[in-house]
VEXDREN-2710 file (C-alpha; in Angstrom, 1 decimal):
% VEXDREN-2710
k/r/px/py/pz
1/MET/5.3/10.0/-0.8
2/ILE/2.7/13.3/-1.5
3/HIS/5.5/14.6/-4.3
4/TYR/5.6/10.9/-5.8
5/GLU/1.4/10.8/-5.8
6/LYS/1.1/13.6/-8.0
7/LEU/4.2/13.0/-10.2
8/PHE/3.1/9.1/-10.8
9/GLN/-0.2/9.5/-10.0
10/PRO/-0.1/5.6/-9.2
11/ALA/-3.3/3.6/-8.3
12/TYR/-2.2/2.7/-5.0
13/LEU/0.7/3.7/-2.7
14/ILE/2.1/1.0/-0.1
15/ARG/3.6/1.7/2.5
16/TYR/5.7/-1.4/4.3
17/SER/5.9/-0.7/8.4
18/MET/5.0/-2.5/11.8
19/LEU/1.2/-1.0/12.1
20/ASN/-1.2/-3.0/10.8
21/LEU/-2.9/-4.0/8.1
22/LYS/-5.1/-0.4/7.0
23/GLN/-6.1/1.4/3.8
24/ASP/-6.8/5.1/4.0
25/GLY/-7.6/6.3/0.6
26/ASN/-5.4/5.2/-1.6
27/LEU/-2.5/4.7/0.5
28/ILE/-2.2/0.6/1.7
29/ASN/0.0/0.0/4.6
30/ILE/0.9/-3.0/5.3
31/PRO/2.8/-4.9/8.0
32/LEU/6.3/-5.9/7.5
33/PHE/5.1/-9.7/8.0
34/LEU/2.8/-9.7/5.3
35/ALA/5.4/-8.0/2.7
36/ASP/5.3/-11.7/0.9
37/LYS/1.8/-11.3/0.6
38/THR/1.8/-7.7/-1.3
39/LYS/0.8/-9.5/-4.2
40/GLU/-2.3/-11.1/-2.8
41/LEU/-3.5/-8.2/-1.1
42/LEU/-3.4/-6.0/-4.4
43/LYS/-5.4/-8.6/-6.1
44/ASP/-8.4/-8.4/-3.2
45/LYS/-8.5/-4.4/-3.5
46/SER/-8.9/-4.8/-7.7
END
């Protein structure tokens, strides 16, 4: 993910996992059960 960030410089990095919803810098961890709400979650960040 570090290589991807350096290469493309996205505003946010998104990771889907079983962990809770949280943001660490520009990395946003989205729980799998909220995957369908990704657009709504990102609107809140802008």
